[in-house]
RODO-2510 file (C-alpha; in nm, 4 decimals, decimal comma):
residues 517
     n   res          X          Y          Z
     1     m     5,5153     3,7945     4,9321
     2     l     5,3528     3,4760     4,8003
     3     y     5,5359     3,1471     4,8464
     4     d     5,3873     2,8440     4,6722
     5     t     5,4719     2,4963     4,7993
     6     t     5,2388     2,2919     4,5771
     7     l     5,5316     2,1052     4,4237
     8     r     5,6742     1,9999     4,7608
     9     d     5,4317     2,0165     5,0519
    10     g     5,1318     1,9818     4,8184
    11     a     5,2820     1,6704     4,6614
    12     q     5,2685     1,5055     5,0054
    13     a     4,8905     1,4706     4,9677
    14     e     4,7655     1,1139     4,9605
    15     g     4,7517     0,9809     4,6045
    16     l     4,9345     1,2786     4,4545
    17     s     5,2651     1,2632     4,2688
    18     f     5,4224     1,5026     4,0184
    19     a     5,6776     1,4060     3,7571
    20     a     5,9571     1,6577     3,6956
    21     a     5,7902     1,7634     3,3685
    22     d     5,4599     1,8175     3,5526
    23     k     5,6363     2,0345     3,8082
    24     l     5,7789     2,2511     3,5328
    25     k     5,4340     2,2963     3,3751
    26     i     5,2841     2,4038     3,7069
    27     a     5,5772     2,6351     3,7825
    28     r     5,5261     2,8089     3,4463
    29     r     5,1608     2,8735     3,5275
    30     l     5,2509     3,0043     3,8728
    31     d     5,5067     3,2318     3,7072
    32     e     5,2320     3,3740     3,4844
    33     l     5,0057     3,4120     3,7884
    34     g     5,2656     3,6340     3,9532
    35     v     5,3622     3,4208     4,2534
    36     h     5,6963     3,5291     4,3980
    37     y     5,8555     3,2035     4,5197
    38     v     5,7910     2,8449     4,4108
    39     e     5,9276     2,5665     4,6251
    40     g     6,0352     2,2981     4,3813
    41     g     6,1006     2,0071     4,6137
    42     y     6,3407     1,8380     4,8515
    43     p     6,6593     1,7708     4,6509
    44     g     6,8080     1,5463     4,9154
    45     s     6,5120     1,3071     4,9097
    46     n     6,4729     1,1800     4,5517
    47     p     6,6166     1,2013     4,1970
    48     k     6,2915     1,3426     4,0573
    49     d     6,3283     1,6660     4,2521
    50     q     6,6942     1,6908     4,1550
    51     e     6,5887     1,6628     3,7900
    52     f     6,3358     1,9422     3,8353
    53     f     6,5971     2,1802     3,9747
    54     r     6,8324     2,0924     3,6895
    55     l     6,5674     2,1648     3,4263
    56     a     6,4483     2,4813     3,6039
    57     q     6,7942     2,6376     3,5748
    58     d     6,7528     2,6629     3,1964
    59     i     6,4299     2,8640     3,2151
    60     e     6,4127     3,2420     3,2343
    61     w     6,1459     3,2993     3,4966
    62     q     5,9584     3,6303     3,4880
    63     n     5,8181     3,6505     3,8401
    64     i     5,9103     3,3491     4,0489
    65     t     6,2262     3,2532     4,2306
    66     i     6,2681     2,8768     4,2352
    67     t     6,3353     2,7661     4,5931
    68     a     6,4794     2,4416     4,7280
    69     f     6,3569     2,2894     5,0522
    70     g     6,5691     2,1122     5,3115
    71     s     6,6255     2,0637     5,6814
    72     t     6,8865     2,1657     5,9335
    73     r     7,2055     1,9613     5,9468
    74     h     7,1890     1,6171     6,1026
    75     k     7,2222     1,6204     6,4804
    76     s     7,5573     1,4413     6,4706
    77     t     7,7072     1,5761     6,1459
    78     s     7,8923     1,9010     6,0805
    79     v     7,7124     2,1348     5,8443
    80     e     8,0023     2,1229     5,5953
    81     n     7,9685     1,7455     5,5646
    82     d     7,5907     1,7154     5,5754
    83     p     7,4665     1,5577     5,2456
    84     g     7,1284     1,7300     5,2655
    85     v     7,2863     2,0737     5,2971
    86     k     7,5234     1,9927     5,0097
    87     a     7,2267     1,8896     4,7960
    88     l     7,0593     2,2260     4,8608
    89     i     7,3643     2,4163     4,7441
    90     g     7,3929     2,1878     4,4419
    91     t     7,0492     2,2820     4,3086
    92     g     7,1755     2,6184     4,1843
    93     t     6,8736     2,8016     4,3246
    94     r     6,9049     3,1529     4,4655
    95     a     6,6763     3,0765     4,7597
    96     v     6,6346     2,7892     5,0027
    97     c     6,3902     2,7093     5,2799
    98     i     6,5180     2,5321     5,5898
    99     v     6,2847     2,3543     5,8319
   100     g     6,3891     2,3279     6,1953
   101     k     6,2268     2,2232     6,5207
   102     a     6,0592     2,4925     6,7332
   103     w     5,8737     2,2617     6,9744
   104     d     6,0817     2,1261     7,2614
   105     h     5,8774     1,8039     7,2668
   106     h     5,9747     1,7320     6,9054
   107     v     6,3401     1,8060     6,9763
   108     t     6,3663     1,5538     7,2590
   109     a     6,1043     1,2929     7,1614
   110     v     6,1284     1,2904     6,7791
   111     l     6,4660     1,4371     6,6871
   112     d     6,6171     1,2723     6,9938
   113     t     6,8725     1,5398     7,0712
   114     t     6,9245     1,8162     7,3238
   115     l     6,7547     2,1533     7,3149
   116     e     7,0950     2,3223     7,2887
   117     n     7,2060     2,1085     6,9936
   118     n     6,8853     2,1817     6,8061
   119     l     6,9492     2,5565     6,8344
   120     a     7,3039     2,5003     6,7092
   121     m     7,1719     2,2970     6,4159
   122     i     6,9420     2,5854     6,3186
   123     g     7,2030     2,8572     6,3497
   124     e     7,4927     2,6719     6,1871
   125     t     7,2853     2,5559     5,8871
   126     i     7,1443     2,8989     5,8107
   127     a     7,4793     3,0749     5,8594
   128     y     7,6498     2,8260     5,6261
   129     l     7,3887     2,8767     5,3520
   130     k     7,4110     3,2544     5,3909
   131     r     7,7893     3,2327     5,3403
   132     h     7,7108     3,0715     5,0060
   133     g     7,5113     3,3806     4,9052
   134     l     7,1645     3,2258     4,9327
   135     e     6,8385     3,3822     5,0435
   136     v     6,7266     3,1680     5,3365
   137     f     6,3772     3,1209     5,4777
   138     f     6,3420     2,9434     5,8107
   139     d     6,0317     2,7256     5,8556
   140     a     5,9847     2,7027     6,2327
   141     e     5,8129     2,3638     6,2391
   142     h     5,5298     2,3176     6,4930
   143     f     5,5863     2,6745     6,6081
   144     f     5,2367     2,7369     6,7460
   145     d     5,2293     2,4058     6,9356
   146     g     5,5813     2,4789     7,0597
   147     y     5,4864     2,8298     7,1689
   148     r     5,1913     2,6952     7,3697
   149     a     5,4111     2,4359     7,5381
   150     n     5,7281     2,6404     7,5939
   151     p     5,7180     2,9937     7,4540
   152     d     6,0733     3,0736     7,5625
   153     y     6,2186     2,7844     7,3647
   154     a     6,0037     2,8491     7,0570
   155     m     6,1262     3,2089     7,0540
   156     a     6,4846     3,0877     7,1063
   157     a     6,4567     2,8825     6,7872
   158     l     6,3528     3,1955     6,5962
   159     r     6,6319     3,3938     6,7607
   160     a     6,8915     3,1370     6,6512
   161     a     6,7660     3,1633     6,2931
   162     s     6,7526     3,5426     6,2995
   163     e     7,1025     3,5834     6,4431
   164     a     7,2369     3,3444     6,1774
   165     g     7,1001     3,5713     5,9038
   166     a     6,7641     3,4176     5,8050
   167     d     6,5767     3,6407     5,5614
   168     c     6,2326     3,5405     5,6883
   169     l     6,1005     3,3613     5,9988
   170     v     5,8075     3,1444     5,8927
   171     l     5,5688     3,0411     6,1702
   172     c     5,4346     2,6924     6,0952
   173     d     5,1108     2,5435     6,2241
   174     t     5,2291     2,2000     6,1172
   175     n     4,9532     2,0033     6,2898
   176     g     4,6879     2,2429     6,1582
   177     g     4,5051     2,2687     6,4882
   178     s     4,5447     2,6362     6,5785
   179     v     4,2587     2,8862     6,5800
   180     p     4,2683     3,2478     6,4535
   181     n     4,2785     3,4132     6,7956
   182     d     4,5901     3,2163     6,8939
   183     v     4,7532     3,2859     6,5581
   184     r     4,6879     3,6589     6,5999
   185     d     4,8331     3,6761     6,9492
   186     v     5,1450     3,4756     6,8698
   187     t     5,2143     3,6450     6,5354
   188     r     5,1716     3,9890     6,6890
   189     h     5,4251     3,8982     6,9594
   190     v     5,6801     3,7593     6,7117
   191     v     5,6519     4,0592     6,4785
   192     a     5,7149     4,2922     6,7725
   193     e     6,0234     4,0964     6,8819
   194     f     6,2092     4,0667     6,5502
   195     d     6,3132     4,3056     6,2749
   196     v     6,3243     4,0136     6,0287
   197     p     6,0159     3,9660     5,8060
   198     v     5,7710     3,7104     5,9475
   199     g     5,5869     3,4483     5,7417
   200     i     5,2981     3,2072     5,7944
   201     h     5,2618     2,8414     5,6905
   202     v     4,9506     2,6610     5,8128
   203     h     4,7753     2,3310     5,7551
   204     n     4,4016     2,2797     5,7362
   205     d     4,3274     2,0045     5,9882
   206     a     4,0762     2,2244     6,1723
   207     d     3,9423     2,3752     5,8456
   208     l     4,0898     2,7100     5,9490
   209     a     4,3964     2,7409     5,7243
   210     t     4,2671     3,0368     5,5240
   211     a     4,1353     3,2140     5,8337
   212     n     4,4633     3,1562     6,0196
   213     t     4,6667     3,2840     5,7263
   214     l     4,4630     3,6037     5,7034
   215     a     4,4842     3,6495     6,0819
   216     a     4,8639     3,6312     6,0664
   217     v     4,8800     3,8816     5,7797
   218     e     4,6583     4,1252     5,9677
   219     c     4,9061     4,1046     6,2585
   220     g     5,2128     4,1761     6,0496
   221     a     5,3131     3,8602     5,8605
   222     s     5,4343     3,9638     5,5156
   223     h     5,5259     3,6227     5,3728
   224     v     5,2439     3,3767     5,2955
   225     q     5,2927     3,0088     5,2150
   226     g     5,0291     2,7793     5,0678
   227     t     4,9356     2,5510     4,7814
   228     v     4,7082     2,5684     4,4787
   229     n     4,3684     2,4177     4,5681
   230     g     4,4926     2,3597     4,9233
   231     v     4,6478     2,0207     4,8442
   232     g     4,8883     1,8794     5,0993
   233     e     4,9543     1,6418     5,3851
   234     r     4,6437     1,5046     5,5642
   235     c     4,3749     1,7739     5,5235
   236     g     4,5970     1,9968     5,3119
   237     n     4,7620     2,3370     5,3324
   238     a     4,6336     2,6917     5,3185
   239     n     4,4601     2,7256     4,9820
   240     l     4,6224     3,0030     4,7788
   241     c     4,3148     3,0076     4,5535
   242     a     4,1224     3,1418     4,8531
   243     v     4,4039     3,3253     5,0310
   244     i     4,5083     3,5375     4,7321
   245     p     4,1626     3,6784     4,6443
   246     n     4,0828     3,7306     5,0118
   247     l     4,4031     3,9287     5,0582
   248     q     4,3400     4,1261     4,7428
   249     l     3,9633     4,1730     4,7282
   250     k     3,8759     4,1713     5,0990
   251     l     4,1766     4,3114     5,2841
   252     g     4,3105     4,5505     5,0215
   253     y     4,6595     4,4026     4,9782
   254     t     4,8235     4,3841     4,6358
   255     a     4,9273     4,0212     4,6263
   256     i     4,9372     3,9988     4,2455
   257     q     4,8211     4,2277     3,9663
   258     p     4,4474     4,2394     3,8800
   259     d     4,5054     4,0994     3,5313
   260     q     4,6975     3,8088     3,6876
   261     l     4,4201     3,7467     3,9396
   262     q     4,1858     3,6862     3,6454
   263     h     4,3860     3,3700     3,5679
   264     l     4,3307     3,2211     3,9143
   265     s     4,0463     2,9870     3,8151
   266     d     4,2406     2,8640     3,5123
   267     v     4,5430     2,7879     3,7298
   268     a     4,3262     2,5982     3,9792
   269     r     4,1793     2,3831     3,7019
   270     f     4,5174     2,3342     3,5351
   271     v     4,6809     2,2069     3,8525
   272     s     4,3878     1,9743     3,9249
   273     e     4,4217     1,8284     3,5742
   274     i     4,7972     1,7758     3,6108
   275     a     4,7394     1,6204     3,9525
   276     n     4,4607     1,4008     3,8086
   277     m     4,2352     1,5132     4,0922
   278     a     3,8885     1,6515     4,0273
   279     l     3,8612     2,0152     4,1341
   280     n     3,6118     2,0519     4,4172
   281     p     3,3173     2,2267     4,2447
   282     f     3,2226     2,3988     4,5702
   283     m     3,5647     2,5536     4,6282
   284     p     3,5338     2,9290     4,6969
   285     y     3,6247     3,1664     4,4141
   286     v     3,7477     2,9066     4,1604
   287     g     3,5021     2,6160     4,1905
   288     h     3,2512     2,5448     3,9139
   289     s     2,9669     2,6092     4,1604
   290     a     3,1226     2,9092     4,3367
   291     f     2,8925     3,1516     4,1542
   292     a     2,6068     2,9163     4,0635
   293     h     2,2472     3,0144     4,1427
   294     k     1,9713     2,7573     4,1606
   295     a     1,6678     2,8922     4,3459
   296     g     1,4261     3,0912     4,1321
   297     y     1,4266     3,3956     4,3586
   298     h     1,8080     3,3995     4,3516
   299     a     1,8057     3,4049     3,9728
   300     d     1,5416     3,6767     3,9749
   301     g     1,7539     3,8838     4,2134
   302     m     2,0664     3,8326     4,0021
   303     a     1,8812     3,9472     3,6923
   304     k     1,8069     4,2736     3,8702
   305     s     2,1411     4,3227     4,0452
   306     q     2,4744     4,1434     3,9951
   307     i     2,5628     4,1870     4,3634
   308     a     2,2335     4,0530     4,4943
   309     y     2,3702     3,7048     4,5695
   310     q     2,7444     3,7333     4,4934
   311     h     3,0114     3,8688     4,7255
   312     v     3,2486     3,9576     4,4371
   313     d     3,2379     3,9802     4,0598
   314     p     3,3377     3,6284     3,9425
   315     a     3,5269     3,7764     3,6474
   316     l     3,7837     3,9183     3,8909
   317     v     3,9099     3,5642     3,9559
   318     g     3,8454     3,4278     3,6079
   319     n     3,5224     3,2490     3,6980
   320     e     3,1671     3,3094     3,5793
   321     m     2,8179     3,3351     3,7138
   322     r     2,5895     3,0433     3,6278
   323     v     2,2149     3,0106     3,6579
   324     l     2,1210     2,6484     3,7238
   325     i     1,8128     2,4961     3,5741
   326     s     1,6262     2,2527     3,7968
   327     e     1,2870     2,1648     3,9363
   328     l     1,3189     2,4836     4,1458
   329     s     1,3507     2,6981     3,8337
   330     g     1,0914     2,9528     3,7448
   331     r     1,0759     3,1869     3,4493
   332     s     1,3474     3,4110     3,5928
   333     s     1,6039     3,1284     3,6045
   334     v     1,5332     3,0144     3,2511
   335     l     1,5173     3,3707     3,1194
   336     s     1,8472     3,4660     3,2827
   337     r     2,0228     3,1570     3,1477
   338     a     1,8834     3,2159     2,7986
   339     e     1,9985     3,5777     2,7997
   340     r     2,3501     3,4728     2,8991
   341     l     2,3481     3,2549     2,5878
   342     g     2,2528     3,5562     2,3777
   343     l     1,8923     3,4412     2,3269
   344     r     1,6201     3,6971     2,3872
   345     l     1,2969     3,5673     2,5342
   346     s     1,0132     3,7797     2,6644
   347     r     0,9020     3,7062     3,0208
   348     q     0,5441     3,6771     2,8926
   349     s     0,6245     3,4872     2,5726
   350     e     0,4753     3,1506     2,4903
   351     d     0,8241     3,0286     2,4052
   352     l     0,9404     3,0921     2,7599
   353     h     0,6332     2,9306     2,9096
   354     g     0,6727     2,6269     2,6834
   355     l     1,0443     2,5992     2,7668
   356     v     0,9792     2,6065     3,1412
   357     e     0,7134     2,3405     3,1086
   358     e     0,9383     2,1230     2,8906
   359     i     1,2204     2,1461     3,1440
   360     k     0,9921     2,0439     3,4284
   361     e     0,8545     1,7546     3,2262
   362     l     1,2055     1,6313     3,1439
   363     e     1,3092     1,6632     3,5072
   364     q     1,0084     1,4507     3,5984
   365     r     1,1501     1,1840     3,3652
   366     g     1,4892     1,1942     3,5363
   367     f     1,6820     1,4630     3,3472
   368     q     1,8692     1,7168     3,5559
   369     f     2,0007     2,0299     3,3876
   370     e     2,1696     2,2086     3,6772
   371     g     2,4897     2,0176     3,6067
   372     a     2,4405     1,9884     3,2318
   373     e     2,4445     2,3382     3,0884
   374     a     2,5317     2,2157     2,7376
   375     s     2,2150     2,0031     2,7201
   376     f     2,0161     2,2995     2,8460
   377     e     2,1644     2,5301     2,5843
   378     l     2,0781     2,2798     2,3128
   379     l     1,7258     2,2558     2,4537
   380     i     1,6819     2,6299     2,3984
   381     k     1,8478     2,6397     2,0581
   382     r     1,6385     2,3530     1,9249
   383     r     1,3292     2,5642     1,9906
   384     q     1,4651     2,8452     1,7725
   385     p     1,3118     2,8504     1,4217
   386     d     1,6486     2,9149     1,2527
   387     y     1,8367     2,6302     1,4247
   388     t     1,9239     2,3215     1,2192
   389     p     2,0731     2,0262     1,4070
   390     p     2,4080     1,9221     1,2565
   391     f     2,2994     1,5570     1,2485
   392     s     2,0072     1,3310     1,3323
   393     l     2,0017     0,9711     1,4442
   394     l     1,8002     0,7333     1,2286
   395     d     1,8689     0,4218     1,4341
   396     f     2,1334     0,2383     1,6312
   397     l     2,2018    -0,1166     1,7447
   398     v     2,4300    -0,2230     2,0300
   399     l     2,5382    -0,5834     2,0782
   400     v     2,7173    -0,7369     2,3746
   401     e     2,8165    -1,1028     2,3552
   402     t     3,0669    -1,3475     2,4970
   403     r     3,3090    -1,5375     2,2755
   404     g     3,3653    -1,8880     2,4013
   405     g     3,2928    -1,7751     2,7543
   406     q     3,6330    -1,6073     2,7652
   407     s     3,5709    -1,2464     2,6754
   408     i     3,2943    -0,9983     2,6093
   409     l     3,2625    -0,8238     2,2744
   410     s     3,0786    -0,4926     2,2448
   411     e     2,9786    -0,3660     1,9026
   412     a     2,7581    -0,0750     1,7941
   413     t     2,6016     0,0041     1,4575
   414     v     2,4607     0,3514     1,3875
   415     k     2,2748     0,5128     1,1011
   416     i     2,3093     0,8924     1,1142
   417     q     2,1954     1,1552     0,8673
   418     v     2,4215     1,4538     0,8041
   419     g     2,2677     1,6941     0,5577
   420     d     2,1591     1,4873     0,2591
   421     e     2,3906     1,1971     0,3366
   422     v     2,3247     0,8931     0,5508
   423     q     2,6237     0,7383     0,7248
   424     h     2,5882     0,3736     0,8247
   425     t     2,8850     0,2614     1,0367
   426     a     2,9860     0,0100     1,2997
   427     a     3,2574    -0,0017     1,5640
   428     e     3,3775    -0,2164     1,8489
   429     g     3,4566    -0,0713     2,1882
   430     n     3,5576    -0,1292     2,5461
   431     g     3,1995    -0,1790     2,6584
   432     p     2,8705    -0,0862     2,4871
   433     v     2,8877     0,2886     2,5577
   434     n     3,2410     0,3189     2,4217
   435     a     3,1378     0,1205     2,1122
   436     l     2,8423     0,3541     2,0564
   437     d     3,0609     0,6619     2,1061
   438     t     3,3203     0,5296     1,8595
   439     a     3,0590     0,4434     1,5978
   440     m     2,8955     0,7865     1,6219
   441     r     3,2270     0,9685     1,5824
   442     k     3,3146     0,7441     1,2873
   443     a     2,9909     0,8468     1,1194
   444     l     3,0340     1,2178     1,1864
   445     i     3,4035     1,2865     1,1517
   446     f     3,3959     1,3217     0,7711
   447     a     3,1709     1,6266     0,8069
   448     y     3,2960     1,7522     1,1427
   449     p     3,6718     1,6798     1,1760
   450     q     3,6821     1,8947     1,4926
   451     l     3,5295     1,5984     1,6766
   452     r     3,8740     1,4356     1,6690
   453     q     3,9717     1,6778     1,9465
   454     v     3,6763     1,5904     2,1714
   455     r     3,7365     1,3561     2,4616
   456     l     3,5279     1,2505     2,7562
   457     l     3,6487     1,3690     3,0976
   458     d     3,3918     1,1905     3,3081
   459     y     3,0979     0,9519     3,2764
   460     k     2,8585     0,9084     3,5667
   461     v     2,5525     0,6873     3,6049
   462     r     2,2989     0,7571     3,8781
   463     v     2,0202     0,5133     3,9674
   464     l     1,7002     0,7155     4,0131
   465     d     1,4842     0,4633     4,1977
   466     e     1,6834     0,2123     4,4005
   467     s     1,3685     0,0209     4,5005
   468     s     1,3159    -0,0809     4,1369
   469     a     1,6531    -0,2593     4,1369
   470     t     1,7687    -0,3475     3,7846
   471     a     1,4450    -0,2095     3,6353
   472     a     1,5205     0,1391     3,7708
   473     g     1,5617     0,4436     3,5545
   474     v     1,9089     0,5927     3,5318
   475     r     2,0567     0,9342     3,4637
   476     v     2,3833     0,9591     3,2716
   477     m     2,6020     1,2691     3,3040
   478     i     2,8948     1,3195     3,0673
   479     e     3,1712     1,5794     3,0887
   480     s     3,3596     1,6528     2,7668
   481     t     3,6326     1,8835     2,6409
   482     n     3,7918     1,9873     2,3135
   483     g     4,1059     2,1066     2,4898
   484     h     3,9786     2,4633     2,5218
   485     t     3,6229     2,4382     2,6517
   486     e     3,4551     2,1967     2,8916
   487     w     3,0849     2,1112     2,8908
   488     s     2,8402     1,8696     3,0516
   489     t     2,5426     1,6858     2,9046
   490     v     2,2688     1,4608     3,0421
   491     g     2,0494     1,1729     2,9342
   492     s     1,7861     0,9733     3,1226
   493     s     1,5970     0,6524     3,0549
   494     t     1,5115     0,3139     3,2011
   495     n     1,7596     0,1854     2,9404
   496     i     2,1181     0,2760     3,0247
   497     i     2,2233     0,2594     2,6590
   498     e     1,9509     0,5019     2,5545
   499     a     2,0400     0,7380     2,8390
   500     s     2,4059     0,7188     2,7385
   501     y     2,3240     0,7849     2,3740
   502     s     2,1216     1,0929     2,4672
   503     a     2,4113     1,2393     2,6660
   504     l     2,6678     1,1407     2,3994
   505     a     2,4643     1,2913     2,1154
   506     d     2,4256     1,6182     2,3063
   507     s     2,7993     1,6215     2,3772
   508     l     2,8926     1,5820     2,0101
   509     e     2,6296     1,8288     1,8899
   510     y     2,7534     2,0865     2,1419
   511     a     3,1129     2,0277     2,0321
   512     i     3,0123     2,1153     1,6756
   513     l     2,8172     2,4157     1,7999
   514     v     3,1019     2,5705     2,0035
   515     t     3,3466     2,5200     1,7158
   516     d     3,1189     2,6976     1,4702
   517     q     3,0563     2,9938     1,7014
***
């Protein structure tokens, strides 16, 4: 049973905040992915979460059960009069998750109450919610720390929840410092003691959240909590984008259906976009570099066998294998990448030899193609006899000047040939690169209206020789999208405007290319 807490625990990550509308978008994608429970938020804490639960009631969910999160009643308030408990019932959800203390130190030092009262708070809150017909999960906060300090009391907290009717006892490694062996031993003991299903909720402060989650499942936990991309408090939560494929592809569990698993990479990227946080390219399974191969002998091995340097087929999780082109590339790397683009080159052909030499020459000048596959694809296509570039630059001029010492004006003029026509246009912009980008689009949009949909996702400038100071060469990397496809391009020069133009021109040419395909 998969329980996603991206919208609540994940939203506690530093710098992360979801509007109610964003939460609904993410919940819809999780519904399509086949997750079973989605924790929508803490209705007693803010109006935004209350709005989400109100809007969620009007949606017919296919797979997920929207769940509200709350805590046990206040230490000095009856459960019937507790505003937080009332807020949970008011959400209209069919399931709730209640967090309660399982570590005696937290009960006395943080909650500032007696051990007996804490057990009463757990039992009374869960029993009250069960009387209202709700499915109730009990998050035993700091359970593993509590078990190490006082195992009898930690188990008593679970017993209070179980006797009150909790539907699942979730063991929480709230501080994220446990190791797999401890998680195995404790989970195995809990599963043997209770007939109630046992769950696992771990944080990643020791970089062991995925390992600890899998360890708990192997010892009988049947309820798994985590977040998309592992976002969450401090170092984050267990990453469902790693946990799900590991459960499914490594341990043989059916977490979701295979056709749903193929959407995992898309969901990871979607959530990162909504969160306005760049997806870690090195993230297992779903990262852009998860199945990228750079060394020449790796590419040669992959050309001969798809399992030579990959532990799973990337298509199973909606990702793809990539062959990177760099100064380490030999013929095998270039040949493999060309074949994936549908271009046939003979290993002994002059074209292949010339392409390899051109790549190495460009890399010597500061270009780097391992992160700019679109520029590499254009490099190959431009060597094909039947390829006609959609446009060609005749000249451009970029001006930057101050007006009365108060502001800086950036203006670009371009002369571009499209077919038999020459477009001569000018545009102002927020800086010289933006002005150049705007002028180029203005010149091209009459022939290629699809460029209206293209936007830049990222623009990076890298100084190649710091010792040369302001005279150093630079490399410009640009990420672009048309809303459906993302691509990266590169330019390099001792002139930052020229390097930017090179990357921009490749980006626009590739946008035209992918639309026409």
